[in-house]
N, CA, C and O atoms as a MOPAC input file, in Angstrom:
PM7 MOZYME 1SCF
protein

 N    218.81800 1  -102.41500 1   -19.92800 1
 C    217.79500 1  -102.16300 1   -20.90800 1
 C    216.45400 1  -102.60500 1   -20.32900 1
 O    216.34800 1  -103.65600 1   -19.69900 1
 N    215.44400 1  -101.78700 1   -20.55500 1
 C    214.11100 1  -102.08100 1   -20.06200 1
 C    213.32500 1  -102.82900 1   -21.12400 1
 O    213.35700 1  -102.48400 1   -22.30500 1
 N    212.62600 1  -103.85000 1   -20.68400 1
 C    211.75400 1  -104.58500 1   -21.59000 1
 C    210.31000 1  -104.23500 1   -21.25000 1
 O    209.87800 1  -104.35300 1   -20.10300 1
 N    209.59100 1  -103.81100 1   -22.25000 1
 C    208.19300 1  -103.45100 1   -22.05400 1
 C    207.33000 1  -104.65900 1   -22.33200 1
 O    207.55200 1  -105.38900 1   -23.29800 1
 N    206.35500 1  -104.86100 1   -21.49000 1
 C    205.45700 1  -105.98800 1   -21.66800 1
 C    204.05900 1  -105.48100 1   -21.97000 1
 O    203.70100 1  -104.34600 1   -21.65600 1
 N    203.30300 1  -106.33300 1   -22.57100 1
 C    201.92100 1  -105.98900 1   -22.88800 1
 C    201.10900 1  -105.96800 1   -21.60600 1
 O    201.23600 1  -106.87000 1   -20.77700 1
 N    200.27700 1  -104.94900 1   -21.43100 1
 C    199.43600 1  -104.91000 1   -20.23100 1
 C    198.50400 1  -106.12500 1   -20.19900 1
 O    198.07000 1  -106.61900 1   -21.24000 1
 N    198.21300 1  -106.58500 1   -19.00600 1
 C    197.34100 1  -107.75300 1   -18.88200 1
 C    195.89600 1  -107.37500 1   -18.61600 1
 O    195.00300 1  -108.21300 1   -18.73900 1
 N    195.65600 1  -106.13100 1   -18.25600 1
 C    194.28700 1  -105.69600 1   -17.98400 1
 C    194.03100 1  -104.36200 1   -18.63300 1
 O    194.92200 1  -103.51500 1   -18.70500 1
 N    192.85000 1  -104.17600 1   -19.09200 1
 C    192.48700 1  -102.92400 1   -19.73600 1
 C    191.25400 1  -102.34800 1   -19.06100 1
 O    190.33500 1  -103.07400 1   -18.68200 1
 N    191.25300 1  -101.04300 1   -18.92000 1
 C    190.10900 1  -100.35400 1   -18.34700 1
 C    189.16700 1   -99.97900 1   -19.48800 1
 O    189.57400 1   -99.32700 1   -20.44900 1
 N    187.92100 1  -100.39000 1   -19.37500 1
 C    186.92800 1  -100.06300 1   -20.39300 1
 C    186.55200 1   -98.59800 1   -20.23900 1
 O    186.21800 1   -98.14300 1   -19.14500 1
 N    186.60900 1   -97.87000 1   -21.33700 1
 C    186.28400 1   -96.44900 1   -21.31500 1
 C    185.24100 1   -96.14900 1   -22.37900 1
 O    184.88500 1   -97.01400 1   -23.17900 1
 N    184.76200 1   -94.92500 1   -22.38000 1
 C    183.79300 1   -94.51500 1   -23.38400 1
 C    184.42100 1   -94.53500 1   -24.77600 1
 O    183.71600 1   -94.69900 1   -25.77200 1
 N    185.73400 1   -94.36800 1   -24.85000 1
 C    186.41200 1   -94.43000 1   -26.14600 1
 C    186.35100 1   -95.85000 1   -26.70400 1
 O    186.20900 1   -96.03400 1   -27.91300 1
 N    186.45500 1   -96.84100 1   -25.84400 1
 C    186.31500 1   -98.22200 1   -26.32500 1
 C    184.87200 1   -98.48900 1   -26.74900 1
 O    184.63500 1   -99.26500 1   -27.67400 1
 N    183.91100 1   -97.85600 1   -26.08500 1
 C    182.51400 1   -97.96300 1   -26.51600 1
 C    182.34200 1   -97.36400 1   -27.91300 1
 O    181.63400 1   -97.92200 1   -28.75100 1
 N    182.99500 1   -96.22400 1   -28.15800 1
 C    182.92200 1   -95.57400 1   -29.45600 1
 C    183.52700 1   -96.46100 1   -30.54200 1
 O    182.95200 1   -96.61800 1   -31.61900 1
 N    184.67800 1   -97.03100 1   -30.25200 1
 C    185.32400 1   -97.93000 1   -31.20600 1
 C    184.42400 1   -99.12100 1   -31.52200 1
 O    184.27500 1   -99.50200 1   -32.68300 1
 N    183.83000 1   -99.70000 1   -30.49700 1
 C    182.93800 1  -100.83700 1   -30.70100 1
 C    181.70600 1  -100.47500 1   -31.51800 1
 O    181.25600 1  -101.25800 1   -32.35400 1
 N    181.15900 1   -99.28200 1   -31.27300 1
 C    179.97700 1   -98.84500 1   -32.02200 1
 C    180.30700 1   -98.65500 1   -33.49400 1
 O    179.51500 1   -99.03500 1   -34.35700 1
 N    181.46700 1   -98.07200 1   -33.79600 1
 C    181.87600 1   -97.93900 1   -35.19700 1
 C    182.01900 1   -99.31300 1   -35.84600 1
 O    181.59100 1   -99.51300 1   -36.98300 1
 N    182.62000 1  -100.25500 1   -35.12600 1
 C    182.76800 1  -101.61300 1   -35.66000 1
 C    181.42200 1  -102.26700 1   -35.92000 1
 O    181.23800 1  -102.93900 1   -36.93500 1
 N    180.48300 1  -102.06900 1   -35.00400 1
 C    179.14100 1  -102.64100 1   -35.17700 1
 C    178.39800 1  -101.97800 1   -36.33300 1
 O    177.66400 1  -102.64600 1   -37.06200 1
 N    178.58500 1  -100.66600 1   -36.50900 1
 C    177.97800 1   -99.97800 1   -37.64400 1
 C    178.53200 1  -100.53700 1   -38.94700 1
 O    177.77900 1  -100.81800 1   -39.87900 1
 N    179.83700 1  -100.69700 1   -39.00800 1
 C    180.45800 1  -101.22500 1   -40.22700 1
 C    179.90700 1  -102.61600 1   -40.53800 1
 O    179.55500 1  -102.91400 1   -41.67900 1
 N    179.83700 1  -103.45200 1   -39.52100 1
 C    179.32400 1  -104.81200 1   -39.69600 1
 C    177.86600 1  -104.79300 1   -40.16300 1
 O    177.48700 1  -105.58900 1   -41.02300 1
 N    177.05500 1  -103.90900 1   -39.61900 1
 C    175.64300 1  -103.82200 1   -40.00800 1
 C    175.50400 1  -103.39600 1   -41.46400 1
 O    174.62900 1  -103.89300 1   -42.17400 1
 N    176.35200 1  -102.48900 1   -41.91200 1
 C    176.30500 1  -102.06000 1   -43.31300 1
 C    176.71300 1  -103.21200 1   -44.22600 1
 O    176.06100 1  -103.45700 1   -45.24100 1
 N    177.77900 1  -103.91600 1   -43.87800 1
 C    178.24700 1  -105.04200 1   -44.69600 1
 C    177.18600 1  -106.14300 1   -44.74700 1
 O    176.91700 1  -106.69800 1   -45.81200 1
 N    176.58900 1  -106.45700 1   -43.60600 1
 C    175.57100 1  -107.51500 1   -43.56800 1
 C    174.32400 1  -107.15000 1   -44.36400 1
 O    173.61300 1  -108.03500 1   -44.84100 1
 N    174.05300 1  -105.86100 1   -44.50900 1
 C    172.86700 1  -105.40000 1   -45.23400 1
 C    173.23300 1  -104.79300 1   -46.59200 1
 O    172.44600 1  -104.04500 1   -47.17200 1
 N    174.41600 1  -105.11300 1   -47.09000 1
 C    174.89500 1  -104.54300 1   -48.35000 1
 C    173.86100 1  -104.72900 1   -49.45200 1
 O    173.13700 1  -105.72400 1   -49.49700 1
 N    173.81800 1  -103.74400 1   -50.33200 1
 C    172.89100 1  -103.79900 1   -51.44600 1
 C    171.89500 1  -102.65900 1   -51.44000 1
 O    171.28300 1  -102.36200 1   -52.46600 1
 N    171.72400 1  -102.00800 1   -50.28100 1
 C    170.83500 1  -100.85100 1   -50.26100 1
 C    171.54500 1   -99.67200 1   -50.93600 1
 O    172.76400 1   -99.68100 1   -51.10400 1
 N    170.78200 1   -98.68400 1   -51.31000 1
 C    171.31100 1   -97.53600 1   -52.03000 1
 C    172.45600 1   -96.87000 1   -51.26500 1
 O    172.32300 1   -96.55500 1   -50.08200 1
 N    173.56200 1   -96.66400 1   -51.93900 1
 C    174.74400 1   -95.97100 1   -51.41500 1
 C    175.41800 1   -96.67700 1   -50.24600 1
 O    176.15400 1   -96.03800 1   -49.49400 1
 N    175.19200 1   -97.95100 1   -50.07300 1
 C    175.83800 1   -98.68200 1   -48.97500 1
 C    177.35700 1   -98.61600 1   -49.09500 1
 O    178.05900 1   -98.52300 1   -48.08700 1
 N    177.86500 1   -98.66400 1   -50.32500 1
 C    179.30700 1   -98.64500 1   -50.53300 1
 C    179.91600 1   -97.28700 1   -50.18000 1
 O    181.03300 1   -97.22200 1   -49.66600 1
 N    179.19400 1   -96.21800 1   -50.45000 1
 C    179.66500 1   -94.88600 1   -50.06300 1
 C    179.70000 1   -94.75300 1   -48.54500 1
 O    180.64800 1   -94.20700 1   -47.98000 1
 N    178.66700 1   -95.25500 1   -47.89800 1
 C    178.62200 1   -95.20800 1   -46.43200 1
 C    179.78200 1   -96.01300 1   -45.85400 1
 O    180.43600 1   -95.56800 1   -44.91000 1
 N    180.04000 1   -97.18600 1   -46.41000 1
 C    181.13500 1   -98.03200 1   -45.93200 1
 C    182.48000 1   -97.30900 1   -46.08800 1
 O    183.32100 1   -97.35700 1   -45.19100 1
 N    182.67500 1   -96.64700 1   -47.22100 1
 C    183.90800 1   -95.89200 1   -47.43700 1
 C    184.10400 1   -94.85600 1   -46.33200 1
 O    185.19500 1   -94.74100 1   -45.77300 1
 N    183.05900 1   -94.11000 1   -46.01900 1
 C    183.17100 1   -93.05900 1   -45.00400 1
 C    183.30100 1   -93.63800 1   -43.59200 1
 O    183.94000 1   -93.02700 1   -42.73500 1
 N    182.71100 1   -94.79500 1   -43.34200 1
 C    182.91600 1   -95.45700 1   -42.04600 1
 C    184.39400 1   -95.78800 1   -41.88100 1
 O    184.97700 1   -95.54200 1   -40.82500 1
 N    184.99100 1   -96.34100 1   -42.92000 1
 C    186.42400 1   -96.65700 1   -42.85300 1
 C    187.25800 1   -95.39600 1   -42.63800 1
 O    188.24800 1   -95.42200 1   -41.90600 1
 N    186.86300 1   -94.30300 1   -43.26900 1
 C    187.55100 1   -93.03100 1   -43.06700 1
 C    187.42700 1   -92.58100 1   -41.61000 1
 O    188.40400 1   -92.13400 1   -41.01000 1
 N    186.23000 1   -92.70200 1   -41.04800 1
 C    186.00600 1   -92.28100 1   -39.65800 1
 C    186.78900 1   -93.14100 1   -38.66900 1
 O    187.14000 1   -92.67900 1   -37.58300 1
 N    187.06300 1   -94.38700 1   -39.04200 1
 C    187.78500 1   -95.28700 1   -38.15500 1
 C    189.29600 1   -95.22400 1   -38.38400 1
 O    190.05600 1   -95.92100 1   -37.71100 1
 N    189.73400 1   -94.38800 1   -39.33600 1
 C    191.15900 1   -94.28800 1   -39.64800 1
 C    191.92000 1   -93.61600 1   -38.50300 1
 O    191.34000 1   -92.92800 1   -37.66400 1
 N    193.19700 1   -93.83100 1   -38.49700 1
 C    194.06200 1   -93.26800 1   -37.45900 1
 C    193.95500 1   -91.74900 1   -37.43500 1
 O    193.94600 1   -91.14400 1   -36.36300 1
 N    193.87300 1   -91.13100 1   -38.60500 1
 C    193.78300 1   -89.67800 1   -38.66500 1
 C    192.53400 1   -89.16600 1   -37.96400 1
 O    192.58500 1   -88.15800 1   -37.25800 1
 N    191.41500 1   -89.85200 1   -38.15400 1
 C    190.16600 1   -89.42800 1   -37.52400 1
 C    190.14800 1   -89.73400 1   -36.03600 1
 O    189.59100 1   -88.96800 1   -35.25000 1
 N    190.74200 1   -90.82700 1   -35.65200 1
 C    190.78600 1   -91.17900 1   -34.23100 1
 C    191.60700 1   -90.14600 1   -33.46700 1
 O    191.31400 1   -89.84500 1   -32.31000 1
 N    192.62100 1   -89.61100 1   -34.10800 1
 C    193.45300 1   -88.58300 1   -33.47000 1
 C    192.83500 1   -87.19200 1   -33.55400 1
 O    193.30900 1   -86.26700 1   -32.89500 1
 N    191.78000 1   -87.03200 1   -34.35700 1
 C    191.12000 1   -85.73700 1   -34.53600 1
 C    189.61200 1   -85.98400 1   -34.52400 1
 O    188.99800 1   -86.18700 1   -35.57100 1
 N    189.02800 1   -85.96300 1   -33.33500 1
 C    187.61800 1   -86.32000 1   -33.19900 1
 C    186.68100 1   -85.33800 1   -33.89400 1
 O    185.54800 1   -85.69500 1   -34.21800 1
 N    187.13300 1   -84.11100 1   -34.12800 1
 C    186.31000 1   -83.18500 1   -34.91100 1
 C    186.20300 1   -83.68000 1   -36.35900 1
 O    185.15200 1   -83.56200 1   -36.98800 1
 N    187.28600 1   -84.22700 1   -36.86900 1
 C    187.26200 1   -84.83100 1   -38.21300 1
 C    186.31400 1   -86.02600 1   -38.23300 1
 O    185.57100 1   -86.21900 1   -39.19500 1
 N    186.34200 1   -86.83100 1   -37.16200 1
 C    185.44000 1   -87.97800 1   -37.06200 1
 C    183.99300 1   -87.49800 1   -37.06800 1
 O    183.14600 1   -88.07600 1   -37.74900 1
 N    183.71300 1   -86.45300 1   -36.31800 1
 C    182.34600 1   -85.92300 1   -36.25600 1
 C    181.89900 1   -85.42500 1   -37.63000 1
 O    180.75200 1   -85.63900 1   -38.02500 1
 N    182.79500 1   -84.76700 1   -38.35600 1
 C    182.46100 1   -84.29100 1   -39.70000 1
 C    182.17400 1   -85.46500 1   -40.64100 1
 O    181.25800 1   -85.39600 1   -41.46000 1
 N    182.94000 1   -86.51700 1   -40.52500 1
 C    182.71400 1   -87.69400 1   -41.35700 1
 C    181.39000 1   -88.35500 1   -40.99900 1
 O    180.67800 1   -88.83700 1   -41.88000 1
 N    181.05800 1   -88.38000 1   -39.72100 1
 C    179.77100 1   -88.92600 1   -39.29400 1
 C    178.62400 1   -88.10900 1   -39.87700 1
 O    177.59000 1   -88.66600 1   -40.24500 1
 N    178.79900 1   -86.79900 1   -39.96400 1
 C    177.77400 1   -85.95100 1   -40.57100 1
 C    177.57300 1   -86.31900 1   -42.03400 1
 O    176.43900 1   -86.35800 1   -42.51000 1
 N    178.65100 1   -86.58700 1   -42.74900 1
 C    178.55300 1   -87.02600 1   -44.14500 1
 C    177.78300 1   -88.34200 1   -44.23000 1
 O    176.91800 1   -88.50900 1   -45.09000 1
 N    178.10400 1   -89.27500 1   -43.32800 1
 C    177.42200 1   -90.57000 1   -43.30500 1
 C    175.92700 1   -90.37300 1   -43.05700 1
 O    175.09500 1   -90.98600 1   -43.72700 1
 N    175.59500 1   -89.52700 1   -42.10300 1
 C    174.17400 1   -89.28100 1   -41.80300 1
 C    173.45100 1   -88.63500 1   -42.97700 1
 O    172.29000 1   -88.94500 1   -43.24200 1
 N    174.13400 1   -87.73900 1   -43.67800 1
 C    173.52400 1   -87.10600 1   -44.84300 1
 C    173.26500 1   -88.11400 1   -45.95600 1
 O    172.19900 1   -88.10000 1   -46.57200 1
 N    174.22600 1   -88.98100 1   -46.21400 1
 C    174.03500 1   -90.01700 1   -47.24100 1
 C    172.90100 1   -90.94100 1   -46.82800 1
 O    172.02800 1   -91.26100 1   -47.63500 1
 N    172.91600 1   -91.37000 1   -45.57200 1
 C    171.87500 1   -92.28600 1   -45.08300 1
 C    170.50200 1   -91.62800 1   -45.12500 1
 O    169.50400 1   -92.30100 1   -45.38500 1
 N    170.43700 1   -90.34100 1   -44.87600 1
 C    169.17200 1   -89.62700 1   -44.88900 1
 C    168.55500 1   -89.52400 1   -46.27100 1
 O    167.34200 1   -89.36800 1   -46.41100 1
 N    169.39900 1   -89.61300 1   -47.29100 1
 C    168.91800 1   -89.53300 1   -48.66900 1
 C    168.64800 1   -90.90200 1   -49.26400 1
 O    168.07300 1   -91.00800 1   -50.34700 1
 N    169.05900 1   -91.95000 1   -48.56500 1
 C    168.86800 1   -93.31500 1   -49.04600 1
 C    167.87900 1   -94.02600 1   -48.12300 1
 O    167.64400 1   -93.60000 1   -46.99200 1
 N    167.32500 1   -95.08600 1   -48.61600 1
 C    166.42300 1   -95.90000 1   -47.80000 1
 C    167.25300 1   -97.03200 1   -47.20200 1
 O    167.36600 1   -98.11400 1   -47.77800 1
 N    167.84000 1   -96.75300 1   -46.01400 1
 C    168.72700 1   -97.75400 1   -45.42400 1
 C    167.95300 1   -98.62800 1   -44.44000 1
 O    166.95900 1   -98.19300 1   -43.85900 1
 N    168.41900 1   -99.86400 1   -44.26000 1
 C    167.76600 1  -100.76000 1   -43.29700 1
 C    167.85600 1  -100.22500 1   -41.86100 1
 O    168.69200 1   -99.37700 1   -41.54900 1
 N    166.99000 1  -100.73300 1   -41.01400 1
 C    166.91200 1  -100.27000 1   -39.62200 1
 C    168.20900 1  -100.47500 1   -38.84800 1
 O    168.62800 1   -99.58800 1   -38.10400 1
 N    168.85000 1  -101.63200 1   -39.01100 1
 C    170.03800 1  -101.92800 1   -38.19900 1
 C    171.16500 1  -100.91700 1   -38.42700 1
 O    171.68100 1  -100.37600 1   -37.44900 1
 N    171.57200 1  -100.63500 1   -39.67700 1
 C    172.59800 1   -99.59600 1   -39.85100 1
 C    172.12500 1   -98.22100 1   -39.36000 1
 O    172.91200 1   -97.46400 1   -38.79100 1
 N    170.85800 1   -97.89900 1   -39.57400 1
 C    170.33300 1   -96.61400 1   -39.10600 1
 C    170.43800 1   -96.50700 1   -37.58400 1
 O    170.80600 1   -95.45700 1   -37.05600 1
 N    170.11700 1   -97.58200 1   -36.89000 1
 C    170.22100 1   -97.58700 1   -35.42700 1
 C    171.66800 1   -97.39100 1   -34.97700 1
 O    171.92700 1   -96.65600 1   -34.02300 1
 N    172.61100 1   -98.04400 1   -35.66000 1
 C    174.01800 1   -97.92900 1   -35.28100 1
 C    174.56600 1   -96.54300 1   -35.58300 1
 O    175.42900 1   -96.05100 1   -34.85700 1
 N    174.07900 1   -95.90400 1   -36.64300 1
 C    174.49500 1   -94.52100 1   -36.91000 1
 C    174.09800 1   -93.64300 1   -35.72700 1
 O    174.87700 1   -92.80200 1   -35.27800 1
 N    172.89000 1   -93.84600 1   -35.23200 1
 C    172.41600 1   -93.06600 1   -34.08400 1
 C    173.23600 1   -93.36600 1   -32.82600 1
 O    173.55500 1   -92.45700 1   -32.06000 1
 N    173.57700 1   -94.64000 1   -32.61400 1
 C    174.37000 1   -95.00400 1   -31.43500 1
 C    175.77200 1   -94.40300 1   -31.50200 1
 O    176.27700 1   -93.88700 1   -30.50400 1
 N    176.40000 1   -94.47000 1   -32.67500 1
 C    177.72800 1   -93.87000 1   -32.83700 1
 C    177.65000 1   -92.37700 1   -32.53600 1
 O    178.49700 1   -91.83600 1   -31.82500 1
 N    176.63900 1   -91.72100 1   -33.07600 1
 C    176.46500 1   -90.28700 1   -32.86900 1
 C    176.31600 1   -89.95300 1   -31.39000 1
 O    176.93200 1   -89.00700 1   -30.89900 1
 N    175.51200 1   -90.71600 1   -30.69300 1
 C    175.27900 1   -90.48200 1   -29.27300 1
 C    176.56700 1   -90.65300 1   -28.46200 1
 O    176.88400 1   -89.82200 1   -27.61100 1
 N    177.29600 1   -91.71700 1   -28.72600 1
 C    178.53300 1   -91.97100 1   -27.97400 1
 C    179.58100 1   -90.91300 1   -28.30600 1
 O    180.27000 1   -90.42700 1   -27.40900 1
 N    179.71000 1   -90.54900 1   -29.58100 1
 C    180.68000 1   -89.52600 1   -29.96200 1
 C    180.35300 1   -88.20200 1   -29.28200 1
 O    181.25800 1   -87.50300 1   -28.82500 1
 N    179.08600 1   -87.85100 1   -29.20900 1
 C    178.69100 1   -86.62300 1   -28.49900 1
 C    179.11900 1   -86.67900 1   -27.03500 1
 O    179.58600 1   -85.68100 1   -26.48600 1
 N    178.96100 1   -87.84200 1   -26.40100 1
 C    179.37100 1   -87.99300 1   -24.99800 1
 C    180.88500 1   -87.85200 1   -24.84600 1
 O    181.36200 1   -87.22600 1   -23.89900 1
 N    181.63800 1   -88.43300 1   -25.78100 1
 C    183.09800 1   -88.32300 1   -25.73900 1
 C    183.51400 1   -86.85900 1   -25.85600 1
 O    184.34000 1   -86.37700 1   -25.08000 1
 N    182.94000 1   -86.15900 1   -26.82800 1
 C    183.29100 1   -84.75600 1   -27.02700 1
 C    182.89700 1   -83.89800 1   -25.82800 1
 O    183.60100 1   -82.94900 1   -25.48400 1
 N    181.77900 1   -84.22900 1   -25.19700 1
 C    181.36600 1   -83.50000 1   -23.99700 1
 C    182.36000 1   -83.72100 1   -22.85500 1
 O    182.70600 1   -82.78200 1   -22.14000 1
 N    182.81100 1   -84.95100 1   -22.68900 1
 C    183.79800 1   -85.24800 1   -21.64100 1
 C    185.09700 1   -84.46900 1   -21.89500 1
 O    185.71700 1   -83.95900 1   -20.96300 1
 N    185.49000 1   -84.38800 1   -23.14900 1
 C    186.70200 1   -83.63900 1   -23.47900 1
 C    186.51800 1   -82.16400 1   -23.13600 1
 O    187.39700 1   -81.54900 1   -22.53100 1
 N    185.37500 1   -81.59800 1   -23.52100 1
 C    185.08800 1   -80.17900 1   -23.21300 1
 C    185.09700 1   -79.92400 1   -21.71600 1
 O    185.52900 1   -78.86300 1   -21.26500 1
 N    184.62200 1   -80.89400 1   -20.94200 1
 C    184.56300 1   -80.74700 1   -19.48600 1
 C    185.88000 1   -81.09700 1   -18.79900 1
 O    185.99500 1   -81.00000 1   -17.57800 1
 N    186.86900 1   -81.50300 1   -19.58800 1
 C    188.16800 1   -81.83900 1   -19.02100 1
 C    188.18500 1   -83.15800 1   -18.27900 1
 O    189.07500 1   -83.40300 1   -17.46500 1
 N    187.20800 1   -84.01100 1   -18.55200 1
 C    187.12600 1   -85.31900 1   -17.87400 1
 C    188.10900 1   -86.30300 1   -18.51100 1
 O    188.52200 1   -86.15800 1   -19.66100 1
 N    188.45100 1   -87.28000 1   -17.73400 1
 C    189.34200 1   -88.34700 1   -18.17700 1
 C    188.57800 1   -89.29500 1   -19.08800 1
 O    187.44700 1   -89.68700 1   -18.79800 1
 N    189.20700 1   -89.64900 1   -20.17700 1
 C    188.60000 1   -90.61700 1   -21.08400 1
 C    189.15900 1   -91.96000 1   -20.72800 1
 O    188.80500 1   -92.96000 1   -21.35200 1

C-alpha cells in the first residue's frame, strides 16, 4: 500500500496570486464594513471564492462583474476599490494564460 505525504514545497503561481488577491479583497471589505452594499459585495466575494467558481473561472469572472457593478453604484472606500481592480487584473492574466495554453 502506498502512503501519500504532504508536499513540503509549493511553487508560487499566478493562481496563488489570484487566491491571495481575493482574500485581501474580502479582508478589505470586512475591515471597512458599513459602506453602502458592503454585505452584498461580501456575499459575492464568497461566491467567487467558492469551489464551484474556482473550477469555472468564467463563473468567477461573471461574479467579479457583479461585484464591480455593485461597487460602481456605491461609494466604497479606496482600499476595497483598489483590491477589486487588482483581482480583475490578475484574473485577466490567468484567463490569458489559459487561452495561450500556458502552464498555470
